[in-house]
C-alpha angles and dihedrals in degrees: 000000000000127000093262093057091049091052093051092050090050091054093048094049092048094050091091129031118193090344094304121117115247120222107272094020125114119269114229114237095017115247118036116241092345094302116132118246115248110266096032115129115259117264117261122206115253114267094020134096135209091257091055092049091050091050091052091050091049092051091051091051091051094049110125140173133271110263106204103056093038090050089056090047089053089054090054090049091051091049090054091048091048090052090055093049093045092049093050089052093050098253096129097161091055090045092053093047090049090057089053089051088052090052092052092048092045089056092046099051094058094046092046090050091052095044093048094038092236098130115143141165090246091055092050093051093044090050090052092053090048091051090052091056098040100039103022111034099025099054091044095050094041091052090047093049091045099056115313090089088071089064091066118209092357090058097054092042089057092049091048091051090053093048093046092049090051090053092048091047092053092045091052091048092050094050100042105026122212134211114149094047141350125251102219128358112308114247094240090054091049090049089050091057092053095042094048092049091053092043093053092049094046092053095049102036140038134201128029117344116249124246091256092052091049091051091050091050090048090054091048093048093046093047092048090052094050092047090057092062096035123113092237117126120233131193113259119225087213087080090072110105108205093180097061126084120260133191117272090244089065091063090048091053090049090053091051090049091053090048092052092046093051091051091069111353100182096052095039092050090046091051092048092048093050093047091051092046091052094044091082097056092039092052091048091050091048092052091048091050092050091047092052091047092050091047091050091048091051090050091051091052091051091051 
């Protein structure tokens, strides 16, 4: 046996001492407890190669967002911001109109996303943040700048309640999702009530609002905020099917509705907003009344 063979045997016999592996010696069975040994190449899924994995990673890194619906959402966000700035500078008519522009854009971005099949989770979250600014913060600050600031601490408490209720309403909508009907007054509808009230006053009066007008606006703002977090059910405009055929009389009624609205837009919009806001409680009371009547009738039949 030459010196080289003796040296190899010495290395093999010294690889383990008392059954324990020695540093630098081979480990019997390969990896310990299914864990890969340091330095082994990473596992690759069956049927795939390193080039395919790198291409998938590159595609994920280049993933972007859809431009058109998010651009419309940005317009709604800007309209809400403009309403805040205009209200702080005393331009309440412009602030109210900016909130209506935000409502129109908020309706458009969702429909455009569905029509163009560009819906995404990013767009939904971005739309929710835009709604918070345009229909939560903007109406509250515009109402506060308009006259609620004269009520002192009571005024800013009312505006904070409205803003907090708008945030809770949007959070509930994002977690539950609604299509057939709304649970609670939708934030754009609540903003419409506040904006129309300010718009009607601004077009008929000038100067600083009186104490009575400020109290009325505080009651409207507070009620709109509570209706947003109420359990009342509201009709959803998403139920309208614009692709289906309708009777000719429907188009005639729509023309008459536009004519009435154009006669005095602020008051007509205010009336429509108030009617829609009260439709939830009225519907709930009507259902409770019918339920009590049916229960009484059933009791009479049993007797």
